[in-house]
Structures are given as C-alpha cells and as structure tokens.
C-alpha positions as CSV (number, residue, x, y, z in Angstrom):
1,M,-29.6,28.9,-14.4
2,P,-32.0,25.9,-13.6
3,Q,-32.2,25.1,-17.3
4,T,-28.4,25.1,-17.6
5,S,-28.1,22.8,-14.6
6,R,-30.8,20.5,-16.0
7,L,-29.0,20.4,-19.4
8,F,-25.7,19.4,-17.8
9,H,-27.5,16.7,-15.8
10,I,-29.0,15.3,-19.1
11,V,-25.6,15.4,-20.8
12,R,-23.9,13.5,-17.9
13,I,-26.6,10.8,-18.0
14,A,-26.2,10.5,-21.8
15,F,-22.4,10.1,-21.5
16,A,-22.9,7.5,-18.8
17,V,-25.4,5.5,-21.0
18,I,-23.2,5.8,-24.1
19,G,-20.1,4.7,-22.2
20,A,-21.9,1.7,-20.7
21,A,-23.2,0.7,-24.1
22,V,-19.7,1.0,-25.6
23,V,-18.2,-1.2,-22.9
24,L,-20.9,-3.8,-23.2
25,F,-20.5,-3.9,-27.0
26,L,-16.7,-4.3,-26.8
27,F,-17.1,-7.1,-24.2
28,L,-19.7,-9.0,-26.1
29,N,-17.9,-8.8,-29.4
30,H,-14.2,-9.0,-28.5
31,S,-14.0,-11.1,-25.4
32,E,-12.2,-14.3,-25.7
33,Q,-13.8,-17.6,-25.1
34,L,-11.7,-19.1,-22.4
35,D,-12.1,-22.6,-21.0
36,T,-10.0,-25.0,-18.9
37,P,-6.6,-23.8,-20.4
38,L,-7.0,-20.6,-18.4
39,M,-7.7,-22.5,-15.2
40,D,-4.7,-24.8,-15.9
41,Y,-2.5,-21.8,-16.5
42,F,-3.4,-20.1,-13.2
43,T,-3.0,-23.3,-11.2
44,A,0.2,-24.7,-12.7
45,D,2.1,-22.6,-15.2
46,F,2.4,-19.4,-13.2
47,L,4.9,-20.9,-10.7
48,A,7.5,-21.7,-13.4
49,Q,7.0,-18.2,-15.0
50,T,6.9,-16.0,-11.9
51,G,8.2,-18.0,-8.9
52,A,5.0,-17.3,-7.0
53,Q,3.3,-20.2,-5.3
54,N,-0.1,-18.5,-5.4
55,S,-1.7,-16.9,-8.4
56,V,-2.7,-13.7,-6.7
57,A,1.0,-12.8,-6.1
58,A,1.8,-13.8,-9.7
59,I,-0.8,-11.4,-11.0
60,Y,-0.1,-8.3,-8.9
61,L,3.7,-8.6,-8.9
62,N,4.2,-9.8,-12.5
63,Y,1.4,-10.1,-15.0
64,R,-0.4,-6.9,-13.9
65,V,2.3,-5.2,-11.9
66,F,1.3,-1.9,-13.4
67,D,-1.9,-2.1,-11.3
68,T,0.3,-2.3,-8.2
69,L,2.4,0.7,-9.3
70,F,-0.7,2.8,-9.7
71,E,-2.0,1.6,-6.3
72,A,1.2,2.7,-4.7
73,L,1.0,6.0,-6.6
74,M,-2.5,6.6,-5.3
75,L,-1.4,6.0,-1.7
76,M,1.5,8.5,-2.2
77,V,-0.9,11.0,-3.6
78,S,-3.2,10.5,-0.6
79,V,-0.3,11.1,1.7
80,M,0.7,14.2,-0.1
81,E,-2.8,15.6,0.1
82,V,-2.9,14.9,3.8
83,I,0.4,16.7,4.2
84,N,-1.1,19.6,2.2
85,V,-4.3,19.9,4.2
86,S,-2.7,19.3,7.6
87,W,-1.7,23.0,8.0
88,A,2.0,22.1,8.1
89,N,3.1,25.5,6.8
90,K,0.6,27.5,9.0
91,H,1.2,25.6,12.2
92,A,4.6,24.2,11.9
93,E,5.3,25.1,15.5
94,Q,2.8,22.5,16.7
95,Y,5.2,19.7,15.8
96,K,8.7,19.5,17.3
97,F,10.7,16.3,17.6
98,E,11.0,15.4,21.3
99,K,12.6,12.5,23.0
100,D,10.8,12.3,26.3
101,D,11.0,9.8,29.0
102,F,8.1,7.4,29.3
103,N,5.6,8.5,31.9
104,R,3.0,6.0,33.1
105,K,1.1,8.5,35.1
106,N,-1.4,9.4,32.5
107,N,-1.8,6.0,30.9
108,S,-3.9,2.9,31.8
109,E,-1.9,0.2,33.4
110,I,-4.0,-2.5,31.7
111,V,-3.6,-1.0,28.2
112,I,0.2,-0.6,28.8
113,R,0.6,-4.2,29.8
114,M,-1.6,-5.6,27.0
115,V,0.0,-3.6,24.3
116,G,3.4,-4.6,25.6
117,I,2.4,-8.3,25.3
118,I,0.8,-8.1,21.8
119,Y,3.2,-5.5,20.3
120,P,6.0,-7.9,19.3
121,F,3.5,-10.5,17.9
122,V,1.9,-7.8,15.7
123,L,5.3,-6.9,14.3
124,L,6.1,-10.6,13.7
125,I,2.7,-11.1,12.0
126,G,3.2,-8.1,9.8
127,L,6.7,-9.2,8.7
128,Y,5.5,-12.7,8.1
129,I,2.7,-11.5,5.9
130,I,5.1,-9.4,3.9
131,I,7.9,-11.9,3.4
132,N,5.6,-14.9,2.7
133,G,3.2,-12.9,0.4
134,H,4.3,-15.0,-2.7
135,V,3.6,-18.3,-0.8
136,S,0.5,-17.7,1.2
137,P,-2.3,-15.1,1.2
138,G,-1.0,-11.7,2.1
139,G,1.7,-9.5,0.7
140,G,3.1,-6.0,1.1
141,F,-0.2,-4.1,1.3
142,Q,-1.7,-6.3,4.0
143,G,1.6,-6.6,6.0
144,G,2.3,-2.9,5.8
145,A,-1.1,-2.1,7.2
146,V,-0.4,-4.5,10.1
147,L,2.9,-2.8,10.8
148,A,1.3,0.6,10.7
149,T,-1.3,-0.6,13.2
150,A,1.5,-1.6,15.6
151,L,3.0,1.9,15.3
152,I,-0.4,3.6,15.8
153,T,-1.0,1.4,18.9
154,R,2.3,2.4,20.3
155,Y,1.2,6.1,20.1
156,L,-2.0,5.3,22.1
157,V,0.2,4.1,24.9
158,Y,3.2,6.3,24.4
159,P,1.8,9.7,23.1
160,N,5.1,11.6,22.6
161,F,6.6,13.6,19.8
162,D,9.5,11.1,19.4
163,L,8.9,10.2,15.7
164,D,11.0,12.0,13.1
165,L,8.1,12.6,10.7
166,H,10.1,14.5,8.1
167,T,12.6,11.6,7.7
168,L,9.6,9.2,7.4
169,E,8.2,11.3,4.6
170,K,11.4,11.3,2.7
171,L,11.7,7.5,3.2
172,E,8.2,7.0,1.8
173,K,9.1,8.8,-1.4
174,F,12.3,6.9,-1.8
175,L,10.4,3.6,-1.3
176,F,7.9,4.6,-4.0
177,L,10.7,5.2,-6.5
178,S,12.2,1.8,-5.6
179,I,8.8,0.2,-6.2
180,V,8.6,1.7,-9.6
181,M,12.2,1.0,-10.7
182,T,12.3,-2.7,-9.5
183,P,9.6,-4.1,-11.8
184,V,10.7,-1.8,-14.6
185,L,14.2,-3.3,-14.6
186,Y,13.2,-6.9,-13.7
187,V,9.9,-7.5,-15.5
188,F,9.8,-5.0,-18.4
189,M,13.5,-4.7,-19.3
190,Q,14.3,-8.3,-18.2
191,I,17.5,-7.3,-16.4
192,Q,17.8,-10.3,-14.1
193,P,20.7,-12.6,-13.2
194,A,19.0,-15.8,-14.4
195,D,15.5,-16.8,-15.5
196,T,15.0,-19.2,-12.6
197,T,12.4,-19.8,-9.9
198,L,14.9,-18.6,-7.2
199,S,15.5,-15.3,-8.9
200,H,11.8,-14.8,-9.4
201,Q,11.2,-15.5,-5.7
202,I,13.9,-13.1,-4.6
203,Y,12.1,-10.4,-6.8
204,M,8.8,-11.3,-5.2
205,V,10.2,-11.0,-1.7
206,A,11.9,-7.7,-2.5
207,M,8.8,-6.2,-4.1
208,N,6.6,-7.3,-1.1
209,S,9.1,-5.8,1.3
210,L,9.3,-2.5,-0.5
211,I,5.5,-2.3,-0.8
212,G,5.1,-3.3,2.9
213,L,7.5,-0.6,4.0
214,K,5.8,1.9,1.7
215,V,2.3,1.2,3.0
216,F,3.6,1.2,6.6
217,S,5.2,4.6,6.0
218,G,2.2,6.1,4.2
219,L,-0.4,5.1,6.7
220,S,1.8,6.1,9.6
221,I,2.4,9.5,8.1
222,I,-1.3,10.0,7.6
223,F,-2.1,9.1,11.2
224,Y,0.8,11.2,12.8
225,R,0.1,14.2,10.5
226,F,-3.4,14.5,12.0
227,V,-2.1,13.8,15.5
228,F,0.8,16.3,15.3
229,Y,-0.9,19.1,13.4
230,E,-4.6,18.7,14.0
231,G,-5.3,16.5,17.1
232,R,-3.3,18.0,19.9
C-alpha cells in the first residue's frame, strides 16, 4: 500500500512537470509579438466595437464573454451545492415563510438606526455600480455583491423568516438562462437592431443588470440557506 501511494505521488508530479513544460513550450514558440497596436486597440478601438467606455467591460462582456458565462455557471453550481448540503430535504420543517411584525425588543437600537441610515445608500451604490459598469470600474459582479450585502445586513437587524427563498432560487436559475441567451443571440449570432454604439451600450447595461441580479440572488441564497436550515 505505501509503495502504491508513492507511485501515484510520483505520477502526479511527473504529469505536473510535463504539463508545465508543454505550456511553456507553446508560449515560447507560438506567442505573438505584440507592441503598441495592442495598446492602441484597447485604449481606442474597443469603444466603437463594443460600446464600452472601459476596456475591462469590453473584455468580459464581449471579447471574452464566455469567461463571464462560466463564472456565472460556477456561482450557480456553488448555490446548488449549498442547497444540496443544507439539509433541505431532511429538515424542511425548519424553514417556513413567515411575515412577522417588526420587534425592536431583541435588537440593538444603535444598529437599527445605523442600518436604517446606510441601507438606502448601499442599495443606490449597488445599482450605480451595476448600471455604470460599462463606463466606470464595476459591473454586475461587484454591484450584485453590494446588493447582497444590503440584504444580509437587513437580516442582522430584522431576523425573520419573511423571505420567499424558493421563489428566489427559481429566479436565480431564470437569470442564469437569460445571461447565457443574451450574449449568444447578440454577440455570437449577431441578432441586434443596429451595429451602433447605442445598441452596444444597451446590451452592456442589460448584461450587467442580469449578472448583478444573478450574483445578488446567488449570494443571498447561500446566506439564507445556512441561516434557515443550519443556523437557527
């Protein structure tokens, strides 16, 4: 048994070394020699082609949009795994949709007032980051995380079972399908009203909005799953 384990260890190391050598060989022998044209392309030409005013948005929503699709897929897989391990089938009675009246008795007055002040600003910041992701740094992933933070903060002040988690889970899956279909139709199949900067910007805003809502839903589901089925 120890010899077999040692043999597997040697094989893994050999595969890692061979893989690194192959990647290095391909990079050294087939990489393109790029100079200022690439810099000029990413600082000027991408606006006319994609409608994005920053190169990062042009890359993750157009040139390499398939990376974004896989990132959204990984988040959905993570959510599905959390649902799978959160004992939903074994302890379904732990979660029941309740619409309770707000009770200040067990909550800190300072926390309640501070959250009440910053809550609308957090929502506005999250929406701003999402909608302006093609103009300024940000986008759907960052804005969705901010919106999820606002919802999680709300639970810390208002810890009731008043969130319809099952509806949120269905919405998250629908948003993922929308994220997949939008670039497939617009970028790959070129089904678009007109090849103009305005239409590209509408696509960018739509994609950032879908991604933001998807991230918001996914992170909220992960948090509330642990709260509803594990924490209480």
